[in-house]
C-alpha positions as CSV (number, residue, x, y, z in Angstrom):
1,M,8.4,-36.8,8.6
2,T,9.4,-34.1,6.1
3,R,8.3,-30.6,7.1
4,K,6.0,-28.8,4.7
5,L,6.1,-25.2,3.8
6,L,3.0,-23.5,2.5
7,I,3.2,-20.7,-0.1
8,R,0.9,-17.7,-0.5
9,D,1.3,-16.2,-4.0
10,L,1.0,-12.4,-4.2
11,T,1.5,-11.9,-7.9
12,L,-2.0,-11.0,-8.8
13,R,-2.4,-8.4,-6.1
14,D,1.0,-7.3,-4.9
15,G,2.7,-7.5,-8.3
16,Q,5.8,-5.4,-8.3
17,Q,4.1,-2.7,-6.3
18,S,4.2,-0.8,-9.6
19,A,2.1,1.0,-12.1
20,F,2.1,-1.9,-14.6
21,A,0.7,-4.3,-12.0
22,T,-2.3,-2.0,-11.4
23,R,-3.1,-2.1,-15.2
24,M,-3.4,-5.9,-15.4
25,S,-6.8,-6.6,-16.8
26,Q,-9.2,-9.5,-16.2
27,E,-8.6,-10.6,-19.8
28,Q,-4.8,-10.8,-19.1
29,I,-5.4,-12.7,-15.8
30,N,-7.6,-15.2,-17.6
31,R,-4.7,-16.2,-19.8
32,V,-2.7,-17.6,-16.8
33,I,-5.4,-18.4,-14.2
34,G,-5.8,-22.0,-15.5
35,Y,-2.2,-22.7,-14.8
36,Y,-2.7,-21.3,-11.3
37,K,-5.2,-24.1,-10.7
38,D,-2.6,-26.6,-11.7
39,A,0.1,-24.9,-9.6
40,K,-1.8,-25.6,-6.3
41,F,-0.6,-22.8,-4.1
42,Y,-1.9,-22.9,-0.6
43,A,-3.3,-19.4,-1.1
44,M,-3.4,-16.7,-3.7
45,E,-3.7,-13.0,-2.7
46,V,-5.8,-11.6,-5.5
47,W,-7.9,-8.9,-3.9
48,G,-8.0,-6.0,-1.4
49,G,-5.2,-3.5,-1.1
50,A,-5.2,-1.3,-4.2
51,V,-6.9,-3.9,-6.4
52,P,-10.6,-2.7,-6.0
53,D,-9.6,0.9,-6.6
54,S,-7.2,0.3,-9.5
55,V,-9.5,-2.0,-11.5
56,M,-12.3,0.6,-11.4
57,R,-10.0,3.6,-11.8
58,Y,-7.8,2.4,-14.6
59,L,-9.6,-0.6,-16.2
60,S,-13.3,0.3,-15.7
61,E,-13.8,-3.2,-14.3
62,N,-15.9,-4.4,-11.4
63,P,-13.8,-5.5,-8.4
64,W,-16.4,-8.0,-7.3
65,T,-16.4,-9.6,-10.8
66,R,-12.6,-10.0,-10.6
67,L,-12.8,-11.9,-7.3
68,E,-15.8,-14.1,-8.5
69,S,-14.1,-14.8,-11.9
70,I,-10.9,-16.1,-10.2
71,K,-12.9,-18.2,-7.7
72,K,-14.8,-19.8,-10.6
73,E,-11.6,-20.9,-12.2
74,I,-9.6,-21.9,-9.0
75,G,-12.4,-23.5,-7.1
76,D,-11.2,-24.9,-3.8
77,V,-7.7,-25.7,-5.0
78,S,-6.2,-22.5,-3.5
79,K,-7.6,-20.2,-0.9
80,L,-8.2,-16.7,-2.2
81,T,-6.9,-13.9,0.0
82,A,-7.6,-10.2,0.4
83,L,-5.8,-7.5,2.3
84,S,-7.8,-5.0,4.4
85,R,-7.1,-2.4,7.1
86,G,-9.4,-3.5,10.0
87,R,-11.8,-0.7,11.0
88,N,-10.8,1.4,8.0
89,L,-11.0,-1.4,5.4
90,F,-9.4,0.5,2.5
91,G,-9.7,4.2,3.3
92,Y,-9.4,6.6,6.1
93,A,-12.9,6.5,7.5
94,P,-13.6,4.3,10.5
95,Y,-16.6,2.3,9.2
96,T,-19.5,1.1,11.2
97,D,-20.0,-2.6,12.1
98,E,-22.8,-2.7,9.6
99,I,-20.5,-1.8,6.7
100,I,-17.7,-4.1,7.9
101,E,-20.2,-7.0,8.2
102,G,-21.7,-6.4,4.8
103,F,-18.2,-6.2,3.2
104,C,-17.0,-9.4,4.9
105,R,-20.2,-11.3,4.0
106,N,-20.1,-10.3,0.4
107,A,-16.4,-10.9,0.0
108,I,-16.7,-14.4,1.4
109,E,-19.8,-15.2,-0.7
110,S,-17.9,-14.0,-3.7
111,G,-15.1,-16.5,-3.1
112,L,-12.8,-15.1,-0.5
113,G,-11.2,-17.7,1.8
114,I,-8.7,-15.6,3.9
115,M,-9.0,-12.0,5.0
116,R,-5.6,-10.6,6.0
117,I,-6.4,-7.9,8.5
118,F,-4.0,-5.3,9.7
119,D,-4.1,-1.9,11.4
120,A,-1.7,0.9,10.6
121,L,-1.2,1.6,14.3
122,N,-1.2,-2.1,15.4
123,D,-4.2,-1.1,17.5
124,V,-5.8,-4.5,18.2
125,D,-9.2,-2.9,18.9
126,N,-9.3,-1.8,15.2
127,V,-9.3,-5.4,13.9
128,K,-11.9,-6.8,16.3
129,S,-15.0,-6.4,14.1
130,T,-13.4,-7.7,10.9
131,V,-12.1,-10.8,12.7
132,K,-15.6,-11.4,14.1
133,Y,-17.4,-11.1,10.8
134,V,-14.9,-13.0,8.7
135,R,-15.2,-15.9,11.0
136,K,-19.0,-15.5,11.3
137,Y,-19.4,-16.1,7.5
138,G,-16.9,-18.9,7.3
139,G,-13.7,-17.2,6.3
140,I,-10.2,-17.5,7.8
141,A,-9.1,-14.5,9.9
142,D,-5.4,-13.8,9.2
143,C,-4.3,-11.0,11.6
144,A,-1.1,-9.2,10.7
145,V,1.3,-7.6,13.1
146,C,2.9,-4.7,11.2
147,Y,6.7,-4.8,11.6
148,T,8.4,-1.5,12.1
149,I,11.5,-0.1,13.8
150,D,12.3,2.7,16.1
151,P,13.5,5.9,14.5
152,Q,17.1,6.8,14.3
153,Y,17.1,9.8,16.7
154,P,19.8,12.4,16.5
155,P,22.4,11.8,19.2
156,M,21.9,13.9,22.3
157,T,24.2,16.9,22.7
158,F,26.3,17.3,25.8
159,G,24.0,20.0,27.1
160,Q,20.9,17.7,26.6
161,K,22.7,14.9,28.5
162,I,23.4,17.2,31.4
163,K,19.7,18.3,31.5
164,A,18.6,14.7,31.3
165,M,20.6,13.9,34.5
166,F,18.7,16.6,36.3
167,G,15.2,15.7,35.3
168,G,15.2,17.0,31.7
169,P,14.0,15.1,28.6
170,K,15.8,11.7,28.2
171,A,16.6,9.8,25.0
172,P,13.4,8.0,23.8
173,K,13.2,4.3,24.9
174,K,13.1,1.5,22.4
175,V,9.4,0.7,21.7
176,F,9.3,-1.9,18.9
177,T,10.9,-4.8,20.8
178,D,10.3,-8.6,20.3
179,E,8.0,-8.4,23.4
180,Y,6.0,-5.6,21.7
181,F,5.3,-7.7,18.6
182,L,4.6,-10.9,20.5
183,N,2.1,-9.1,22.8
184,K,0.2,-7.8,19.7
185,A,0.2,-11.3,18.2
186,K,-1.1,-12.8,21.4
187,Q,-3.9,-10.2,21.6
188,M,-4.9,-11.0,18.1
189,E,-4.9,-14.7,18.8
190,A,-7.1,-14.1,21.8
191,L,-9.6,-12.3,19.5
192,G,-10.0,-15.4,17.4
193,A,-7.3,-15.0,14.7
194,D,-6.9,-18.3,12.8
195,M,-3.3,-17.4,11.8
196,I,-0.8,-14.6,12.4
197,T,1.3,-12.8,9.8
198,I,4.5,-10.9,10.5
199,K,3.9,-8.2,7.9
200,D,7.0,-6.3,7.0
201,M,5.5,-3.9,4.5
202,S,8.7,-1.9,4.0
203,G,11.2,-4.8,3.6
204,L,13.2,-3.5,6.6
205,I,13.4,-6.7,8.6
206,P,17.0,-8.2,8.4
207,P,17.4,-12.0,8.4
208,Q,18.4,-12.3,12.0
209,R,15.4,-10.3,13.3
210,A,13.1,-12.4,11.0
211,Y,14.6,-15.6,12.4
212,E,14.2,-14.4,16.0
213,L,10.6,-13.2,15.6
214,V,9.5,-16.4,13.9
215,K,11.1,-18.5,16.6
216,L,9.4,-16.4,19.2
217,F,6.0,-16.6,17.6
218,K,6.2,-20.3,17.0
219,S,7.1,-20.9,20.6
220,N,4.3,-18.8,22.0
221,L,1.4,-19.1,19.6
222,S,-0.9,-22.0,18.8
223,V,-1.9,-20.8,15.3
224,P,0.1,-20.9,12.0
225,V,2.6,-18.1,11.4
226,D,3.0,-16.4,8.0
227,F,6.0,-14.2,6.9
228,H,5.5,-11.3,4.5
229,T,8.3,-9.0,3.3
230,H,9.6,-7.1,0.3
231,S,12.9,-7.0,-1.4
232,T,13.3,-3.2,-1.7
233,P,16.3,-2.6,0.6
234,G,17.9,-6.0,-0.1
235,Y,16.8,-8.2,2.8
236,G,13.8,-10.0,1.2
237,L,15.4,-13.3,0.1
238,S,17.7,-13.7,3.0
239,S,14.9,-12.9,5.5
240,V,12.5,-15.4,4.0
241,V,15.2,-18.1,4.1
242,A,15.9,-17.2,7.7
243,A,12.1,-17.4,8.5
244,I,12.0,-20.9,6.9
245,A,15.0,-22.0,9.0
246,A,13.1,-20.7,12.1
247,G,10.1,-22.9,11.3
248,V,7.6,-20.5,9.7
249,D,4.5,-22.2,8.4
250,I,3.7,-20.0,5.4
251,V,5.8,-17.5,3.3
252,D,4.6,-15.0,0.8
253,T,6.2,-15.0,-2.7
254,N,5.9,-13.7,-6.2
255,I,6.5,-15.4,-9.5
256,W,9.8,-14.8,-11.2
257,N,8.9,-12.0,-13.7
258,F,6.9,-10.1,-11.1
259,A,9.3,-10.7,-8.2
260,G,12.3,-8.9,-6.6
261,G,12.8,-5.2,-6.2
262,P,9.8,-3.7,-4.4
263,A,8.0,-7.1,-4.5
264,A,8.4,-10.3,-2.5
265,P,11.2,-12.8,-3.4
266,A,10.7,-15.2,-6.3
267,V,8.9,-18.5,-5.5
268,E,11.4,-20.3,-7.8
269,L,14.3,-19.4,-5.6
270,I,12.4,-20.3,-2.4
271,Y,11.6,-23.7,-4.0
272,V,15.3,-24.4,-4.6
273,F,16.3,-23.2,-1.1
274,A,13.5,-25.3,0.5
275,K,14.6,-28.4,-1.3
276,K,18.2,-28.0,-0.1
277,M,17.0,-27.3,3.4
278,G,15.0,-30.5,3.6
279,V,11.6,-28.7,3.5
280,E,8.8,-29.9,1.1
281,M,6.7,-27.5,-1.0
282,D,3.6,-29.1,-2.6
283,I,3.6,-26.9,-5.7
284,N,3.6,-27.9,-9.3
285,M,6.6,-25.9,-10.5
286,D,6.0,-26.9,-14.2
287,A,2.6,-25.0,-13.9
288,V,4.4,-22.1,-12.2
289,A,6.8,-22.0,-15.2
290,K,3.8,-21.7,-17.5
291,I,2.4,-18.9,-15.4
292,N,5.7,-17.1,-15.5
293,E,5.8,-17.4,-19.3
294,G,2.4,-15.8,-19.5
295,L,3.4,-13.1,-17.1
296,Y,6.4,-12.2,-19.3
297,G,4.1,-11.5,-22.2
298,I,1.6,-9.5,-20.0
299,R,4.4,-7.4,-18.6
300,K,5.6,-6.6,-22.1
301,E,2.1,-5.5,-23.0
302,L,2.1,-3.1,-20.1
303,E,5.5,-1.8,-20.9
304,A,4.2,1.8,-21.1
305,F,3.6,1.6,-17.3
306,D,6.8,-0.3,-16.4
307,A,9.3,2.2,-15.0
308,V,12.0,-0.5,-14.8
309,K,11.6,-2.5,-18.0
310,K,14.2,-4.9,-16.8
311,F,13.4,-8.6,-16.5
312,P,15.4,-11.1,-14.5
313,K,17.3,-13.8,-16.4
314,P,15.2,-16.8,-17.5
315,F,15.4,-19.6,-14.9
316,S,14.3,-23.2,-14.4
317,V,14.3,-24.9,-11.1
318,N,15.2,-28.1,-12.9
319,D,18.4,-26.6,-14.4
320,V,20.1,-24.4,-11.8
321,P,23.3,-22.8,-13.2
322,A,26.4,-24.1,-11.4
323,E,27.4,-20.7,-10.2
324,A,24.0,-19.9,-8.8
325,D,23.8,-23.4,-7.3
326,A,27.1,-22.9,-5.5
327,L,25.9,-19.6,-4.1
328,I,22.7,-21.2,-2.8
329,D,24.7,-23.9,-1.1
330,Q,26.7,-21.1,0.6
331,A,23.6,-19.4,1.7
332,V,22.1,-22.6,3.2
333,A,25.4,-23.2,5.0
334,A,25.3,-19.6,6.4
335,V,21.7,-19.9,7.7
336,N,22.5,-23.3,9.3
337,A,25.4,-21.7,11.0
338,K,23.2,-18.7,12.0
339,D,25.6,-16.4,10.2
340,F,22.9,-14.0,9.1
341,E,25.3,-11.3,7.8
342,K,26.9,-13.9,5.5
343,L,23.4,-15.2,4.5
344,N,22.3,-11.7,3.4
345,E,25.5,-11.1,1.5
346,V,25.2,-14.3,-0.5
347,C,21.5,-13.9,-1.1
348,Q,22.2,-10.4,-2.6
349,K,24.8,-12.0,-4.9
350,I,22.2,-14.6,-6.0
351,E,19.7,-11.9,-6.9
352,A,22.4,-9.9,-8.7
353,Y,23.4,-13.0,-10.7
354,F,19.8,-13.4,-12.0
355,G,19.5,-9.7,-12.7
356,F,16.9,-8.7,-10.1
357,A,16.8,-5.0,-9.0
358,A,19.7,-3.9,-6.8
359,P,18.9,-3.0,-3.2
360,N,17.5,0.5,-2.7
361,L,20.1,1.9,-0.5
362,L,18.2,5.2,0.1
363,V,15.3,3.2,1.6
364,K,17.7,1.0,3.5
365,E,19.6,3.9,5.1
366,A,16.5,6.1,5.6
367,E,14.6,3.1,7.0
368,I,11.4,4.3,5.5
369,P,9.1,2.7,2.9
370,G,9.9,3.4,-0.7
371,G,6.3,4.7,-1.3
372,M,6.7,7.2,1.5
373,Y,9.9,8.5,0.1
374,T,8.4,9.0,-3.4
375,N,5.4,10.7,-2.0
376,M,7.6,13.2,-0.2
377,V,9.6,13.9,-3.4
378,A,6.3,14.4,-5.3
379,Q,5.0,16.8,-2.7
380,L,8.2,18.9,-2.8
381,K,8.2,18.8,-6.5
382,A,4.7,20.3,-6.6
383,L,6.0,23.1,-4.3
384,K,9.2,23.5,-6.3
385,A,11.1,22.9,-3.0
386,E,13.1,19.8,-3.8
387,D,16.1,21.4,-2.1
388,I,14.7,20.8,1.4
389,L,14.2,17.0,0.9
390,E,17.2,16.3,3.2
391,D,15.8,18.6,5.9
392,A,12.4,16.9,5.6
393,M,13.9,13.4,5.9
394,K,15.8,14.5,9.1
395,L,12.5,15.6,10.6
396,I,10.8,12.3,10.2
397,P,11.9,10.8,13.6
398,E,10.8,14.0,15.4
399,V,7.4,14.1,13.7
400,R,6.8,10.4,14.1
401,L,7.6,10.5,17.9
402,A,5.4,13.6,18.4
403,A,2.5,11.8,16.7
404,G,2.8,8.7,19.0
405,L,5.4,6.7,17.0
406,P,3.0,5.1,14.4
407,P,4.3,2.3,12.3
408,L,5.3,3.4,8.8
409,V,2.6,1.7,6.8
410,T,-0.2,3.1,4.6
411,P,-1.7,5.5,5.6
412,T,0.4,6.6,8.6
413,S,3.7,6.6,6.5
414,Q,2.2,9.1,4.1
415,I,0.7,11.2,6.9
416,V,4.1,11.4,8.8
417,G,6.0,12.0,5.5
418,A,3.7,14.8,4.4
419,Q,3.9,16.5,7.8
420,A,7.7,16.3,7.9
421,V,7.6,18.1,4.5
422,N,5.2,20.7,6.0
423,C,7.5,21.2,9.0
424,A,10.6,21.7,6.8
425,L,8.7,24.3,4.7
426,D,7.7,26.0,7.9
427,V,11.3,26.2,9.1
428,R,12.4,27.6,5.7
429,A,9.7,30.2,5.9
430,G,10.9,31.3,9.3
431,K,7.7,30.0,11.0
432,P,7.3,27.6,13.9
433,K,7.1,23.9,13.0
434,Y,3.5,22.6,12.7
435,T,2.3,26.0,11.5
436,H,0.8,24.0,8.6
437,T,-0.7,20.6,9.3
438,S,-2.7,18.3,7.1
439,N,-6.2,17.1,8.0
440,Q,-4.9,13.6,8.3
441,F,-2.1,14.6,10.7
442,V,-4.6,16.4,12.9
443,G,-6.9,13.3,12.8
444,L,-4.0,11.1,13.8
445,V,-3.0,13.2,16.8
446,K,-6.6,13.7,17.8
447,G,-7.1,9.9,18.0
448,E,-9.4,9.3,15.1
449,Y,-7.3,6.5,13.7
450,G,-7.0,4.6,17.1
451,K,-4.4,4.2,19.9
452,T,-0.8,5.1,18.9
453,P,2.1,2.9,20.2
454,V,3.3,5.8,22.4
455,V,1.0,8.1,24.3
456,I,0.9,11.6,22.7
457,D,1.9,14.5,24.9
458,P,-1.3,16.4,25.8
459,E,0.3,19.7,25.2
460,F,1.3,18.7,21.7
461,R,-2.2,17.4,21.1
462,R,-3.5,20.8,22.3
463,K,-1.2,22.6,19.9
464,I,-2.3,20.5,16.9
465,T,-6.0,19.9,17.6
466,G,-7.0,22.6,20.1
467,S,-7.7,20.1,22.9
468,P,-5.4,18.1,25.1
469,E,-7.9,15.3,25.3
470,E,-7.9,12.3,23.0
471,I,-11.0,12.2,20.8
472,P,-11.4,8.8,19.4
473,Y,-13.5,8.0,16.3
474,D,-17.2,7.8,16.8
475,T,-18.9,5.6,14.2
476,S,-22.4,6.6,15.5
477,K,-21.9,9.8,13.5
478,Y,-21.0,8.1,10.3
479,Q,-23.1,9.1,7.3
480,M,-23.5,6.8,4.3
481,Q,-22.4,8.1,0.9
482,P,-25.3,9.5,-1.2
483,N,-26.8,7.1,-3.7
484,P,-28.5,9.5,-6.1
485,V,-31.2,8.7,-8.7
486,L,-29.9,9.2,-12.2
487,E,-32.8,10.7,-14.1
488,E,-30.7,10.9,-17.2
489,F,-30.3,7.1,-17.3
490,G,-33.9,6.1,-16.7
491,G,-34.3,7.0,-13.1
492,V,-32.1,4.2,-11.6
493,H,-30.0,4.6,-8.5
494,L,-26.2,5.1,-9.0
495,A,-25.6,1.9,-6.9
496,V,-28.3,-0.8,-7.6
497,N,-27.3,-3.6,-5.2
498,E,-25.4,-4.1,-1.9
499,K,-22.0,-4.8,-3.5
500,E,-22.2,-1.5,-5.5
501,V,-23.3,0.4,-2.4
502,L,-20.2,-1.0,-0.6
503,L,-18.0,0.2,-3.5
504,L,-19.5,3.6,-3.1
505,E,-18.8,3.6,0.6
506,L,-15.3,2.4,0.4
507,F,-14.2,4.3,-2.8
508,P,-16.5,7.3,-3.1
509,L,-14.9,9.2,-5.9
510,V,-13.6,6.3,-8.0
511,A,-16.8,4.2,-7.6
512,K,-19.0,7.2,-8.5
513,D,-17.2,7.6,-11.8
514,F,-17.2,3.8,-12.4
515,L,-20.8,3.2,-11.6
516,T,-21.9,6.2,-13.6
517,K,-20.2,4.7,-16.6
518,V,-21.9,1.4,-15.9
519,R,-25.4,3.0,-15.6
520,K,-24.8,5.0,-18.8
521,E,-23.8,1.9,-20.7
522,E,-26.8,0.0,-19.5
523,W,-29.1,2.8,-20.4
524,E,-27.6,3.2,-23.9
525,A,-27.9,-0.6,-24.4
526,F,-31.5,-0.4,-23.3
527,K,-32.2,2.4,-25.8
528,A,-30.4,0.3,-28.4
529,K,-29.0,3.3,-30.2
530,D,-25.7,5.2,-30.4
531,V,-25.2,8.4,-28.5
532,A,-23.2,11.0,-30.3
533,P,-24.2,14.4,-28.8
534,E,-23.1,17.4,-30.8
535,A,-22.4,19.2,-27.5
536,K,-19.6,16.7,-26.9
537,V,-18.1,17.3,-30.3
538,E,-18.2,21.0,-29.7
539,E,-16.7,20.5,-26.2
540,K,-13.8,18.5,-27.8
541,K,-13.2,21.3,-30.2
542,V,-13.0,23.8,-27.4
543,E,-10.6,21.6,-25.5
544,E,-8.4,21.2,-28.6
545,K,-8.4,25.0,-29.0
546,K,-7.3,25.3,-25.4
547,A,-4.5,22.9,-25.9
548,E,-3.3,24.9,-28.9
549,D,-3.3,28.2,-26.9
550,K,0.3,29.2,-26.1
551,I,1.2,29.1,-22.4
552,T,2.4,32.5,-21.4
553,G,2.1,32.3,-17.6
554,E,3.3,30.0,-14.9
555,L,2.1,26.4,-15.5
556,V,1.0,24.4,-12.5
557,E,1.5,20.7,-13.2
558,C,0.4,17.5,-11.4
559,P,3.2,16.2,-9.2
560,M,2.0,12.6,-9.1
561,P,-0.9,10.4,-10.4
562,G,-4.1,11.1,-8.6
563,R,-7.7,12.4,-8.6
564,V,-8.8,16.0,-8.3
565,L,-10.8,16.3,-5.0
566,S,-11.5,20.0,-5.2
567,I,-10.5,23.1,-7.1
568,D,-10.3,26.0,-4.7
569,V,-10.0,28.9,-7.2
570,K,-11.7,30.0,-10.5
571,V,-10.5,31.7,-13.6
572,G,-9.9,35.4,-12.9
573,D,-9.1,34.9,-9.2
574,N,-5.9,36.5,-7.9
575,V,-3.7,34.1,-5.9
576,T,-0.6,34.5,-3.8
577,S,2.5,32.3,-3.9
578,G,2.0,29.3,-1.7
579,Q,-1.8,29.6,-1.7
580,Q,-3.7,26.3,-2.1
581,V,-5.4,26.1,-5.5
582,M,-6.4,22.4,-5.6
583,V,-6.6,19.3,-3.5
584,L,-5.3,16.0,-5.1
585,E,-6.0,12.6,-3.8
586,A,-2.9,10.5,-4.3
587,M,-1.4,7.5,-2.4
588,K,-4.6,7.5,-0.4
589,M,-3.6,11.0,0.9
590,E,-5.1,14.4,0.4
591,N,-2.3,16.5,-1.1
592,S,-2.5,20.3,-1.2
593,I,-1.4,21.8,-4.6
594,E,-0.2,25.3,-4.1
595,S,0.4,28.2,-6.5
596,P,4.2,28.6,-7.2
597,V,3.7,32.3,-7.9
598,S,1.5,35.3,-7.2
599,G,-0.8,36.3,-10.0
600,R,-4.1,35.8,-11.7
601,V,-5.7,32.4,-12.7
602,K,-5.8,32.5,-16.5
603,R,-6.9,28.9,-17.3
604,I,-7.9,25.8,-15.4
605,F,-7.4,22.6,-17.4
606,V,-9.0,20.1,-15.0
607,E,-12.3,19.5,-13.1
608,A,-13.2,17.9,-9.8
609,G,-13.3,14.1,-10.0
610,Q,-10.9,13.9,-12.9
611,S,-8.0,11.4,-12.8
612,L,-4.6,12.9,-13.6
613,Q,-1.2,11.6,-14.5
614,Q,2.1,13.0,-13.4
615,D,3.0,16.3,-15.2
616,D,-0.5,16.8,-16.5
617,K,-1.4,20.5,-16.8
618,I,-3.6,21.8,-13.9
619,M,-3.8,25.5,-14.4
620,E,-2.0,28.6,-15.8
621,I,-1.3,31.6,-13.6
622,E,-0.3,34.9,-15.1
623,K,2.1,36.9,-13.0
């Protein structure tokens, strides 16, 4: 009997992990969704992750409507999948069971079939509630084990080795072994997981490790195993092929024009590989080709947000070029011979032949996620301290180990990266490391995110938090977000139903802006007349005048796209160099924006709650 491989398509959520993918509107999705029904993927990941936030933030669309619209078109042909972070769902807050239950119930009622659940610390306790409620309301609980690797610690000096021989600190032991990952998977299976995903969020798993882990999981688990990776450092295609050879049940892919680079490998290449490996895929590739044609046009429409603007060569699974076909044969021969180095080499040649993005060697060598790296660069740019990037990178292993060796996945990757930057800045300023710490780093060390893979030294915890004792999160103290009455819009509440209340809980700032717009539009429609307040016209004139004023002082600019959480100074205030003037929410992190100079605040160009793009003007400071 021919073995079958199931495919989970990530295109409509994961996209290329890029700005253009977050701008894809419901209207654009509607153009291709009918072909998706014909394609008959096992599953389609269309929700969760950054989708609910981005559709409200950038498109002023309702996330629930997106899920329901896709379900209406797809029906039961493919299972719709969402991504969530266990106890934290989408944010940082550890939510109560009441909120988790409400979210799971509404998501499944709106069409969700599979909830992929992971925890940034691989703390199994953090996924319990979500598993329970997903299954309670008829969904499939897909528990993900986050793949990560041990840091590359600096080699011990001769003196350190001598001290270690006489009871001093020894080199850290390897933590993220095959046994570690299998143990986490078994614990999740015992909770009631219906399937287990090996989630390689950074694309750092090489093909041999992928093969070994899949083999290990298949031998020791009774539930299906899914494999998820990215192509960023150049392992994606070869690791998926290795996982198939090892007997994986499901693999995650993207469609051609949204594949490769920071995304998952292309389903078209996986289809050709599977055919040559004697594995069957029940997918209508003609329908996939029609989806891909539509995606090409959509991506061209979103060109302004496309940093790469490079498409892979057109490709048909029914007409594989001879050169590519020969390379695929070589790769199949390599995986059959378990020559994984050769497999990876040939797979990179295949992707190069078709014009996919080249491996990101910086991410590969640094062994950190690409998003973590770009966030560190943006943080240093804001501080005009790009010159210490190398120092900050070298501090990552030390910071990570001190914080309990968390896996480098959102949000812990951003927390560790931001703290490494803070430590590098402390050293440059002649201060002890950890003089400056973020609120999130303090929370991580305190225990508010859950159990870390390695026990945190009590003295380090005392240094960072003021107490040597672990202080776990306490959901009994959780306070719901305010749901004010909007008198100006007829006296209705900001959130008028349970789904909107959940949006407000999970995305407080973004949902507040979105729901305010919705209520305003409803009120204006009710009144059946246009609103053209003179005050707004005057306000616009004032803003235009501001824009025309010549900048004479030091300009503070936004280092990355984000939302203003707070402005800590006002016009006329005197500030010192390095003083925090604003807090920016970006990459799900609170980022401190500091004054580059000492002087007086002349102008502030933004307000709390406002969305900003990179290089937008924040304020002007006169020296």
